[in-house]
C-alpha positions, 0 to 999 in steps of 0.5 A: 857048801848047801846049808840044809837049815830050813826056816819054816816059823818066825816068831816077829816080835812088835813093840808098840811104835811098829803097830801104831795106827798111820805109821808107813810100813818103812821098818827095818824089821818088817822089811826084813821079816817080809825078804826071808818070808818070800825067799823061804816060804816061812810062816810069821808070826806077829807078836806083841806084849800089851800092857799098862801098869799103871793099871794095877795102882789104881785103888778105887777100881773094882777088880771087874773094872780093871779086868775091862780096860785092861781087855779093852786095851788088849782088844785095841792094840790086837785091832792094830796088829791085824791090821798090820797082818793084813799088810803082810797077806796083800804081800803074799806072806803067811802070817798069823799075829796075837796080842798078850797082855802080860809081865814082865814083857820080857818073861812073856816073850819067852814064854811065847818062844817056848809055847811056838817053837820057832824056828827064829826070833826076830825083834827091833834092836833097842840101844842100850849102854854097857857098863860092867853087867849091872844093867839088863834089858830084854834085847840082852836077856833075850840073847842069854836066854831064848830057846831059839836064835835070835836076830836083833835087826837095826834099823839103820841096815838097809840090806844085808850083804856081808855077814861077821861069823864071830867063831873060837871066840870062848875066854880063857877056853884052854881047849879046842879053838873051835868047837861043834857050836862054832860049826853050828854057828857058821851053819847059819850064816851061811844059811843067811848069807845063802838067803840073802847072798851076803859074802861071810867073814869068820872072825876070831879073837885070841889072848895071848899068854900074860908074862910074869915078871919083868923081861925087859932092862930097865933105864938102859941096863943090861936085860939078864940071860934068863930074861932073854930066854923067857922073852924067847919062850913067850915069842914062841908060845905067842906063834903056837897060839897064833898059828893054832887060832889061824889054822883052826879057823881057816879049817873051818873056813875051808869046810865051809867053801869060804875063802882064806881072804874072807878070814880074820884073826886077831889078837885082842879081847871079842868084845874089841875085835868082833865090833873093829872087824865088822866095822873094817868090812861095813858088815851087816850082819855079826853072827855070834853065840852066847851062853845062858849065864844071870847079871850075877854071872855077867857081873864078875865074868867076862861077856861078849854078847852085850858090849857087842850088842852096845857096838854093833852099828848092824844086825846081829844074830845070837846062834842058840843051843836049844833045851838050854833055857827055862821058861818063867812061870807066868804070876797070872794068867794072861789075857789075848787080844781079840781084834774088834773087825774081821779085817777082810770081810770089812774090805771085802763086805762093808756094808755088812762089817759096818752100820755106816760110813761115819763109824768107819771114819772115827775108828782111831785103832785102824789107819786112814790108809785102811778106812780110806780103803773100806770107804772106796770098796763101800762106795763101789759096790754102791755104784755097780749095783746101780750100774747093774740096776740101769742095765736091765739087772734085778732091781735092789732095794740101793739107799742112795743117801749112804753115797752122800755118807760115804763122800762125807766120810771120805773127806772127813778122813781128809781132814784127819789126815791133813791135821796128823801130817799124813799123806793119803795113801791106798793100803797097797802103797803103804804096804812094806 
């Protein structure tokens, strides 16, 4: 069936390593975001939380100096992120970007989500071990608290061809196997199945009623008649549970036009069943829901999201119910990074944007690839002006010495590139 849900705005949360100068745009997160934007026409907003905790413990610096250092750090990383945005724009993607100095990082991301109101949040998944809910991290907290759907991207996954949809897996729920939230979850899975032309596999884990007392003979002793009756009753209860779960999940799959062969109904805890089935079908994404519970509740209750995120070898999409999450208060007003250069202007008119080619060569915030492109544009402009004058055009005030400076600056970049072990690239070849 047709999935009418639209994705118009996506917030892409970037970690520091993804905005580093000269880092090739080979991240699965960036690739996935570009593909999504090209297919759906959605707008991407790149977001990075910048914070240096060491600045909070410098006792012999004035508040003015500390504030200035934070501003310099934030502007520095805003310049780096502006280059990432420029590369995405070269891919004909609509993109915005923001660097914010704020803490704690998870709260800062949640505040940004509440303000931006995206249809989807994308973030690089991090490896975390799960142990009884005693620890926490940004991935788990966003899965529980984000007011928007969260897509955790596994860097080891190349393409999305098979999607697991974990439905009806509410442990201890005596009500219906599937609920309205399962329809929303499968609708989301179907939407991404349409986008990436991926097969959908609904998965349901059920747990059989626990027997009370011993029902079998021990050491060859005969089984009492009452125990036989209890065993038969238990078998009937099990048959009812299996039939109920299988029927409900297959009916849900049929509603969305999913083949019966793709439906998996398994006995066991969702923590085990979901990753096992995902491994069996070689799934590239797991779509599942999450409740808004705190660390204490995670400790005393059986939970699924955190263990699955920890065990999954694929992307995980957490489908959230809007309006369930509260926005954490900001202890102080965050500061926003301002890119130090207008990169579009720097490429189209480098002579106006910079004082000298040497300045371009020494901009550590920008990649060597982008600095090369700026210098190439500068050289092209000078040679074009010289050619126009030689062909009888108007006489211009051309400083031929600048051409030598451009060549010297490019040689300097070649040396920097070799020192960094980077293969020289143009900006277009460095794009994702």
